[in-house]
C-alpha positions as MATLAB code, in Angstrom:
seq = 'MEEKSIWARLRWPIKAIIIAIPIIGLGYWAFESGKIDAISNPGKSKKDSTEQSSSSPAAAKNDDKRTFNYTPEKPVNGEYKGVVEVGASGFNSFVVNIDKEKRWEIISKDFGKSFVYEGLANTADIRTGLKDYIGAMFDKGVKSKNIHFVISSGAQKEPKTTTIVSELKKMGFVVNLVTAEQEGKLALKCVLPPSYYDNSFVVDIGSGNTKISWMDGDIKSAEAPGAKYYEKNLKDDAVYNDVKSITLKIPSGKREVCFIIGGVPFELAKQTRTGEERFTVLNDPDKYNTDKIKIKSGVNIYKAIKDATNCDTFVFDWDANFTIGFLLALK';
ca = [
       0.000    0.000    0.000;
       1.403    3.429   -1.060;
       2.176    5.779    1.855;
       0.327    9.117    1.755;
       2.301   12.404    1.738;
       2.245   14.711    4.728;
       0.046   17.172    2.809;
      -2.465   14.456    1.923;
      -2.726   13.332    5.531;
      -3.556   16.870    6.774;
      -7.210   17.675    7.512;
      -8.808   20.387    5.304;
      -9.133   23.115    8.047;
      -5.370   23.016    8.583;
      -4.762   23.143    4.831;
      -7.018   26.216    4.591;
      -5.064   28.005    7.343;
      -1.724   27.230    5.677;
      -2.989   28.568    2.323;
      -4.549   31.687    3.909;
      -1.422   32.840    5.787;
       0.625   33.945    2.702;
      -2.475   35.427    1.050;
      -3.210   37.570    4.135;
       0.468   38.584    4.326;
       0.521   39.599    0.680;
      -2.636   41.653    1.122;
      -1.203   43.429    4.173;
       1.993   44.303    2.276;
      -0.015   45.687   -0.687;
      -2.130   47.833    1.639;
       0.839   49.262    3.547;
       2.838   50.024    0.391;
      -0.067   51.824   -1.256;
      -0.458   49.282   -4.080;
      -4.117   48.723   -3.267;
      -4.763   52.488   -3.206;
      -3.102   52.831   -6.609;
      -5.260   50.052   -8.042;
      -8.446   51.486   -6.543;
      -7.593   54.958   -7.936;
      -6.386   54.257  -11.480;
      -6.918   57.887  -12.547;
      -4.368   59.186  -10.061;
      -1.430   60.756  -11.927;
       2.280   60.578  -11.248;
       2.177   64.274  -10.458;
      -0.246   63.600   -7.559;
       2.131   61.009   -6.153;
       5.040   63.427   -6.421;
       3.114   66.145   -4.620;
       2.356   63.795   -1.745;
       6.039   62.938   -1.354;
       7.352   66.495   -1.787;
       7.941   67.017    1.912;
      11.628   66.165    1.553;
      13.980   69.173    2.047;
      15.235   69.074   -1.553;
      11.745   69.012   -3.061;
      10.496   71.733   -0.731;
      13.445   73.891   -1.725;
      12.590   73.512   -5.409;
       8.903   74.162   -4.769;
       9.798   77.374   -2.911;
      11.902   78.736   -5.772;
      10.430   82.048   -6.890;
      11.384   84.199   -9.844;
      11.413   87.942  -10.412;
      10.578   88.840  -13.977;
      12.012   92.259  -14.717;
      14.269   93.279  -17.590;
      16.060   96.647  -17.316;
      16.365   98.817  -20.414;
      19.663   98.563  -22.270;
      21.829  101.688  -22.639;
      21.969  103.349  -26.052;
      25.287  104.811  -27.275;
      26.691  104.544  -23.780;
      30.188  105.093  -22.438;
      32.301  102.697  -20.389;
      33.069  103.812  -16.828;
      34.930  102.007  -14.077;
      34.759  102.138  -10.307;
      36.690  100.419   -7.534;
      35.002  100.041   -4.172;
      37.267   99.872   -1.164;
      35.001   98.111    1.326;
      35.311   96.955    4.900;
      36.281   93.461    3.699;
      38.225   94.188    0.505;
      38.148   95.513   -3.049;
      35.357   95.184   -5.605;
      35.541   96.645   -9.096;
      32.994   97.208  -11.850;
      33.034   98.291  -15.477;
      29.668   99.700  -16.524;
      28.191  100.925  -19.804;
      26.114  104.061  -19.045;
      24.210  106.267  -21.482;
      22.953  109.844  -21.155;
      19.574  108.659  -19.846;
      21.354  106.809  -17.011;
      20.432  103.427  -18.410;
      23.222  101.012  -17.590;
      24.479   97.471  -17.906;
      27.366   95.680  -16.269;
      30.317   94.850  -18.528;
      32.488   93.166  -15.920;
      32.630   92.739  -12.170;
      35.391   91.506   -9.932;
      35.000   90.689   -6.266;
      38.343   90.437   -4.520;
      39.709   90.366   -0.999;
      42.444   92.631    0.245;
      44.853   91.201    2.780;
      45.454   94.690    4.097;
      42.746   94.161    6.697;
      44.464   91.104    8.087;
      47.779   92.929    8.271;
      49.382   90.635    5.667;
      50.085   93.277    3.014;
      52.485   96.169    2.751;
      52.168   99.339    0.684;
      53.848   97.699   -2.308;
      51.271   94.901   -2.283;
      48.465   97.418   -2.095;
      49.875   99.407   -4.991;
      50.290   96.250   -7.070;
      46.709   95.167   -6.378;
      45.336   98.567   -7.331;
      47.355   98.585  -10.542;
      45.894   95.192  -11.429;
      42.371   96.544  -11.052;
      43.182   99.649  -13.092;
      44.929   97.659  -15.823;
      41.957   95.328  -16.155;
      39.706   98.347  -16.692;
      41.999   99.747  -19.376;
      41.812   96.381  -21.120;
      38.004   96.659  -21.155;
      38.165  100.042  -22.888;
      37.692  102.378  -19.905;
      39.465  105.707  -20.252;
      41.680  106.903  -17.413;
      39.390  109.869  -16.690;
      36.458  107.487  -16.226;
      38.031  105.401  -13.443;
      36.879  106.268   -9.932;
      37.669  105.067   -6.429;
      35.112  105.043   -3.641;
      35.822  104.345    0.026;
      32.725  102.891    1.680;
      31.455  104.190    4.991;
      32.249  100.826    6.589;
      35.823  100.851    5.273;
      36.404  104.314    6.690;
      36.013  102.785   10.139;
      38.987  100.496    9.451;
      42.234  102.188   10.565;
      44.302  100.577    7.780;
      42.086  102.065    5.079;
      44.184  105.200    5.534;
      47.114  103.352    3.946;
      45.049  102.506    0.869;
      43.846  106.090    0.489;
      47.420  107.331    0.776;
      48.646  104.981   -1.954;
      45.805  105.959   -4.281;
      46.612  109.633   -3.904;
      50.276  108.951   -4.617;
      49.163  107.287   -7.853;
      47.298  110.455   -8.811;
      43.729  109.263   -8.270;
      40.927  111.149   -6.577;
      39.509  109.242   -3.634;
      35.798  109.655   -2.942;
      34.678  109.174    0.644;
      30.985  108.472    1.171;
      28.898  108.528    4.328;
      26.453  105.762    5.239;
      23.558  108.050    4.307;
      25.073  108.768    0.889;
      25.790  105.081    0.407;
      22.152  104.180    1.005;
      21.002  106.797   -1.487;
      23.525  105.656   -4.104;
      22.421  102.046   -3.640;
      18.846  103.073   -4.376;
      19.906  104.915   -7.553;
      21.465  101.720   -8.821;
      19.158   99.026   -7.489;
      15.596  100.346   -7.428;
      13.838  100.477  -10.832;
      11.787  103.690  -11.268;
       8.631  101.624  -11.716;
       9.066  100.406   -8.114;
       9.606  103.822   -6.489;
       6.063  103.926   -5.097;
       5.922  100.570   -3.347;
       9.421   99.260   -2.606;
      12.604   99.865   -0.621;
      16.303   98.981   -0.746;
      18.646   97.261    1.711;
      22.433   96.979    1.493;
      23.840   94.655    4.180;
      27.551   95.422    4.366;
      30.192   94.198    6.766;
      30.565   97.544    8.538;
      26.956   98.723    8.396;
      23.548   98.178    6.831;
      21.946  100.858    4.679;
      18.168  101.092    4.268;
      16.660  103.501    1.739;
      13.368  104.369    0.088;
      11.715  107.089   -1.992;
       9.530  109.646   -0.214;
       9.578  112.742   -2.392;
      13.352  112.385   -2.438;
      15.618  109.538   -1.308;
      15.545  108.743    2.410;
      18.291  106.662    4.007;
      19.032  105.159    7.422;
      22.017  103.295    8.871;
      21.960  100.145   11.005;
      24.636   97.707   12.268;
      26.497   95.638    9.671;
      27.057   91.891    9.432;
      30.305   92.033   11.425;
      28.633   93.541   14.485;
      29.964   90.638   16.558;
      33.431   92.206   16.299;
      32.033   95.101   18.321;
      30.702   92.692   20.956;
      27.102   93.492   20.025;
      24.575   90.790   20.863;
      22.169   89.241   18.337;
      19.024   90.302   20.212;
      20.197   93.886   20.609;
      21.066   94.193   16.920;
      17.785   92.551   15.887;
      15.793   95.074   17.916;
      17.902   97.995   16.672;
      17.528   97.029   13.000;
      13.817   96.389   13.428;
      13.290   99.786   15.036;
      15.167  101.585   12.246;
      13.346   99.652    9.517;
       9.963  100.695   10.913;
      10.724  104.188    9.567;
       9.895  102.916    6.070;
       6.340  104.046    5.163;
       3.859  101.149    5.105;
       3.111  101.743    1.422;
       6.780  101.210    0.479;
       7.124   97.664    1.805;
       5.835   95.500   -1.032;
       9.215   94.507   -2.500;
      12.722   94.831   -1.075;
      15.687   95.047   -3.447;
      18.613   93.753   -1.419;
      22.372   93.728   -2.030;
      25.545   93.213   -0.004;
      27.955   90.444    0.919;
      25.597   88.330    3.012;
      22.666   88.516    0.534;
      25.193   87.507   -2.152;
      26.039   84.345   -0.192;
      22.359   83.560    0.380;
      21.426   84.095   -3.268;
      24.188   81.698   -4.391;
      22.287   78.849   -2.746;
      19.256   79.155   -5.013;
      20.466   80.914   -8.168;
      19.462   79.248  -11.416;
      21.992   79.705  -14.220;
      22.963   83.319  -14.862;
      19.710   85.000  -13.818;
      20.031   88.721  -13.032;
      17.595   88.620  -10.099;
      17.237   85.962   -7.392;
      14.409   85.961   -4.850;
      15.774   85.020   -1.430;
      14.200   82.396    0.783;
      12.796   83.318    4.191;
      15.612   83.997    6.686;
      14.523   81.047    8.844;
      15.437   78.651    6.014;
      19.132   79.554    6.069;
      21.342   77.543    8.407;
      25.060   78.256    8.615;
      27.998   77.919   10.951;
      29.720   81.015    9.553;
      29.297   83.795   12.067;
      29.205   86.619    9.508;
      26.451   84.924    7.488;
      24.537   84.067   10.651;
      24.751   87.677   11.816;
      23.652   88.945    8.398;
      20.656   86.603    8.458;
      19.743   88.047   11.867;
      19.677   91.511   10.259;
      17.681   90.169    7.313;
      15.138   88.613    9.696;
      14.735   91.874   11.622;
      13.991   93.738    8.375;
      11.494   91.106    7.256;
       9.735   91.033   10.627;
       9.504   94.832   10.733;
       8.079   95.230    7.228;
       6.198   91.939    6.665;
       7.686   92.082    3.156;
       7.738   88.628    1.557;
       9.736   89.432   -1.599;
      13.444   90.156   -1.180;
      15.115   90.410   -4.584;
      18.898   90.157   -4.899;
      20.424   91.934   -7.907;
      23.593   90.184   -9.079;
      24.863   93.217  -10.991;
      24.168   96.036   -8.539;
      26.467   97.855   -6.145;
      26.205  101.248   -4.500;
      29.338  102.381   -6.344;
      27.458  101.991   -9.628;
      24.989  104.434   -8.116;
      27.982  106.719   -7.615;
      28.741  106.514  -11.360;
      25.085  107.203  -12.169;
      25.156  110.296   -9.968;
      28.113  111.810  -11.844;
      27.263  114.650  -14.220;
];
């Protein structure tokens, strides 16, 4: 007599349980993984699925990307002019094409760092660096009479800036000193499009100070602490409250858009710039995390300005600098 297999000798209730276990397990897996939901909703698109899973930091960052669609007018029959900014953290230089109607476009820009502030340069090094800037402008087609030097209000607070000014004068150049108030007004001339005069304001967060300006009949300007306020042993809360108080001077009708420039906004805009766009809309200050104390301090200033104005559009202009406003103000 042939011996029955183990399966054949099992009673049917036990067989049913053994068969049901993997089926139940498979069904549970399909439910948890969303397969059943996908089958029961066949019209659901891939886009819907992506939106549900867009809570990851990278996706949220892309979703938050905003654009600023504005195209400045090009200059007509303009002339090349050059300017070197001696700032609190180093040299910046710009070659700009400007026409008689004060329309302008950037031809070249160079952001450099001068070791003079760290005490690592002597007068010969300074002279060599300045000659390099001047020579580069000559190469771009700028005439000697159209090259200007501007010492920022923040740089004037640096004792060693005196050495730079002295070397420039020895080279035969006129050195233009600007106050913080003038700097704010010059930034507005460069940064704020005329079509935004009625509803917007300008911020320039520098290392030595922050300039805030707006149009109210004429240009109004106010000075606040700069991004290196920690070097003066100023506390974050105190600076936040100070900046916020100063920013509240801006009329409520001028707070729709903020055009912002400066070293810290430059670093923030780099994180979200797409290609070679002229304007980058910054993220909310709370979205920037950094270990660099200067950036962190600058973000504290940025947050104070945002909280004071409730402005939700801060536009960084990659081509603008207050020294270009200086060129625009020349007769």
